[in-house]
Each structure stands twice: as structure tokens, then as C-alpha cells.
N, CA, C and O of each residue as an XYZ file, in Angstrom:
184
protein
N      42.234    -72.079     35.483
C      42.873    -71.089     36.147
C      42.267    -71.151     37.454
O      42.879    -70.731     38.436
N      40.986    -71.696     37.547
C      40.840    -72.023     38.867
C      41.800    -73.198     39.452
O      41.827    -73.130     40.681
N      42.518    -74.154     38.985
C      43.417    -75.001     39.607
C      44.360    -74.014     39.814
O      44.548    -73.689     40.986
N      44.999    -73.459     38.948
C      46.135    -72.461     39.266
C      45.810    -71.647     40.331
O      46.756    -71.767     41.110
N      44.977    -70.861     40.817
C      44.921    -70.430     42.324
C      44.983    -71.474     43.190
O      45.844    -71.564     44.065
N      44.002    -72.378     42.973
C      44.350    -73.238     44.567
C      45.908    -73.481     44.315
O      46.431    -73.036     45.336
N      46.625    -73.822     43.719
C      48.200    -74.194     43.390
C      48.512    -73.265     43.867
O      48.676    -73.314     45.086
N      48.710    -72.189     43.280
C      49.182    -70.878     44.086
C      49.033    -70.822     45.842
O      49.994    -70.651     46.592
N      47.529    -71.020     46.311
C      47.117    -70.954     47.719
C      48.004    -71.894     48.079
O      48.698    -71.512     49.021
N      48.231    -72.878     47.730
C      48.702    -74.343     48.373
C      50.264    -74.048     48.600
O      50.813    -74.148     49.697
N      50.919    -73.660     47.373
C      52.175    -73.267     48.054
C      52.567    -71.737     48.875
O      53.681    -71.409     49.284
N      51.488    -71.069     48.951
C      51.581    -69.824     49.824
C      51.708    -70.334     51.170
O      52.584    -70.057     51.988
N      50.499    -71.294     51.327
C      50.317    -71.679     52.842
C      51.587    -72.491     53.291
O      52.102    -72.252     54.383
N      52.106    -73.484     52.419
C      53.413    -74.281     52.845
C      54.380    -73.615     53.300
O      55.124    -73.905     54.236
N      54.381    -72.249     52.303
C      55.569    -71.347     52.531
C      55.141    -70.534     53.728
O      56.055    -70.510     54.552
N      54.408    -70.069     53.997
C      53.603    -69.254     55.516
C      54.073    -70.228     56.944
O      54.704    -69.863     57.936
N      53.480    -71.634     56.599
C      53.633    -72.257     57.751
C      55.223    -72.579     57.701
O      55.708    -72.651     58.830
N      55.925    -72.739     56.888
C      57.410    -72.876     56.818
C      58.079    -71.716     57.757
O      58.764    -71.941     58.755
N      57.733    -70.394     57.222
C      58.185    -69.235     58.024
C      57.850    -69.426     59.522
O      58.664    -69.228     60.424
N      56.566    -69.830     59.699
C      56.087    -69.613     61.196
C      56.923    -70.314     62.026
O      57.298    -69.850     63.103
N      57.348    -71.736     61.487
C      57.944    -72.664     62.067
C      59.261    -72.230     62.506
O      59.603    -72.281     63.688
N      59.951    -71.832     61.632
C      61.661    -71.475     61.823
C      61.553    -70.304     62.753
O      62.257    -70.395     63.759
N      60.722    -69.076     62.614
C      60.356    -68.285     63.378
C      60.155    -68.734     64.783
O      60.576    -68.196     65.807
N      59.509    -69.707     64.669
C      59.106    -70.232     66.370
C      60.148    -70.593     66.890
O      60.507    -70.230     68.010
N      60.913    -71.523     65.988
C      62.061    -72.408     66.604
C      63.033    -71.194     66.989
O      63.626    -71.288     68.063
N      63.210    -70.229     66.311
C      64.419    -68.833     66.786
C      63.981    -68.402     67.981
O      64.802    -68.182     68.871
N      62.594    -68.212     68.193
C      62.514    -67.433     69.316
C      62.533    -67.995     70.523
O      62.832    -67.439     71.580
N      62.043    -69.684     70.271
C      62.263    -70.262     71.595
C      63.883    -70.385     71.798
O      64.085    -70.417     73.012
N      65.147    -70.468     71.055
C      66.344    -70.587     71.120
C      66.352    -69.466     72.115
O      66.591    -69.680     73.304
N      66.090    -68.249     71.631
C      66.253    -67.123     72.548
C      65.560    -66.813     73.846
O      65.952    -65.961     74.644
N      64.466    -67.595     73.995
C      63.942    -67.583     75.418
C      64.794    -68.421     76.055
O      65.238    -68.095     77.155
N      65.065    -69.339     75.601
C      66.016    -70.738     76.648
C      67.178    -69.972     76.999
O      67.703    -70.227     78.082
N      67.604    -69.196     76.367
C      68.908    -68.421     76.619
C      68.916    -67.244     77.481
O      69.847    -66.821     78.166
N      67.707    -66.768     77.340
C      67.474    -65.693     78.378
C      67.218    -66.345     79.801
O      67.702    -65.824     80.805
N      66.498    -67.422     79.862
C      66.017    -68.433     81.151
C      67.333    -68.500     81.474
O      67.770    -67.883     82.446
N      68.252    -69.405     80.539
C      69.651    -69.927     81.475
C      70.345    -68.623     81.886
O      70.785    -68.803     83.021
N      70.615    -67.460     81.479
C      71.379    -66.368     81.914
C      70.736    -65.973     83.172
O      71.376    -65.718     84.192
N      69.181    -65.917     83.059
C      68.732    -65.264     84.507
C      68.816    -66.158     85.716
O      68.852    -65.747     86.876
N      68.853    -67.865     85.203
C      69.161    -68.404     86.482
C      70.662    -68.197     86.800
O      70.946    -67.814     87.935
N      71.465    -68.375     86.066
C      72.594    -67.954     86.333
C      72.574    -66.772     87.279
O      73.073    -66.879     88.399
N      72.149    -65.922     86.964
C      72.235    -64.678     87.661
C      71.935    -64.654     88.926
O      72.598    -64.107     89.808
N      70.460    -65.520     89.108
C      69.629    -65.485     90.541
C      70.832    -66.764     91.212
O      71.048    -66.804     92.423
N      71.297    -67.419     90.555
C      72.378    -68.296     91.646
C      73.348    -67.751     92.069
O      73.919    -68.224     93.052
N      73.891    -66.397     91.337
C      74.992    -65.893     91.534
C      74.650    -65.020     92.625
O      75.584    -64.707     93.364
N      73.276    -64.467     92.934
C      73.203    -63.650     93.718
C      72.781    -64.326     95.250
O      72.707    -63.723     96.321
N      72.556    -65.647     95.006
C      71.918    -66.512     96.363
C      73.284    -66.852     97.089
O      73.281    -67.488     98.143
């Protein structure tokens, strides 16, 4: 019983870390896109 609980916690922690990694990558791409867009607007104003 105890081994099954540890196995469940292990798989849950892997899934959670995978979710955090994928979500972080998506956020980074969105921020990079926003930075590029703002830089283009800044260059257009100057």
C-alpha cells in the first residue's frame, strides 16, 4: 500500500513538473513576442 502511494506521488510530481515546464515555455514565447512588438513601436516613434 505504501509503495503504491509513493508511486502515485512520483508520477504526480512528474506530471506537475512537466506542466510547469510547458506553461513556462508558453509564457516566455508570449513575453518575447510582446517585447518585439513594443520595440518595433518604439523604433517607429523615433
